[in-house]
N, C-alpha and C positions, 0 to 999 in steps of 0.2 A: 377311491382308495381308503382302506381302513385305517383309522387312527388307533383302534384298540377294540377289545372285546370284553363285554361284561357277561359273566356267567352267574346267573341268579339261581341259587340252589335252596329249595325248600325240603327239609328233612322231617319225616314223621316216624313215630315208633322208635325213637332214639333211646338207647339205654340211659338210665338215670346217671350212671357213673360218667358218661360222656358229657352230659348236660351240666354237671356241677364241677368238673375238674378242668378249670381253665389252664392250669399249668401244663397238663398233658396235651391239651389242644394246641397251645402255643408251641410246645416242643415238637409235636408232630408236623405242624404246618411249617415251621422253620426248616425242619429236616427235608420235607418235600420241596419246598420252594428253593432251597439251596441245591438239591439234586436236579431241579429243573432249570437251573442257571439264573435264578433271580437274585437280586441284591437286596437283603433286608436292611432297611434304614432304621426302623424303630418298631418296637412291639410293646403291647400292654394289654392287660385284662383287668376288668373291674366287676365285682359282684353286682348284680342288679338289686335295686332297692325294694321293689314292690312284688317281685316274684323270685322264686329260687332259680338261679341260673347266673349267667354272666354275659358280658359283652367283651369281645376281644377284637383287636385290630392289629394288623401288621402293615406298616407303611413300606412300600417297595420303591426302589429307584424306578421301577417300571410300572408302578401304580399302587394297588392295595388289595388286602383281603380283610373282610370283616365277618364276624360271627356273633349272632345273638341267640341265646338259648332260653328255653322255658321248661324247667324240670317238671312243673305241675301238669303239663299236657304232652310231654315227650317230644317237643319240637325244637328245631334249630333252623335259623335262616342264615345263609351265607351269601356273600357277595364277593366274587373274585373278578377283579378288573385288571387286565394286562394291556400294556401299550405295545405298539409296533408289531413285530413278527412273532412275539411270544403269545401262545394261546393258553387260556386258563384251564382247559380240560385236563391236561396232564397233572395239574395241581390237584384237582378233585379226584382223579383216578388214583394218584399216589396216596392221598389221605385215606381213601376207602380201603386201601391195602393195609394201612396201619391201624385203623380203628373202625368200629362199627358206628356208622352215622345213620342207621335206619334205612327206611325206604325214601328214595329221593325223587324229586321232580325238578327238572332244570329248564330254564329259558336262557337263550343266548341272544344278546343284543350287540350288534356291531355299532361301534362309535365311528362316525364318518369324519374324514378329514374336512376341515372347514366348518363343521357344525358348531364348534365352540370358537368364538372370536378371540 
């Protein structure tokens, strides 16, 4: 039985505006997560120190979403982890409707019940 699903998203050719505007990313993610029925517990974003970009995280009652951007090479890495019956794919689909996140490649990892003591 599944304990949850990790959706690992690698984005390439992302517009620079997306990679430097953490406020817009958080606003869009919170909108999509709320529409998908998730409960946002905490959110934050911080500029990265060594490259232009940001790290953003949203803690959910049902798990989390993280995002790391690198404006210098047009990339973004996202991690969407949801527990229980909620699947992360609608979150990614909703985000893609709101903003251009470039060309994506995804990997899905099922977290199995009993795998974590």
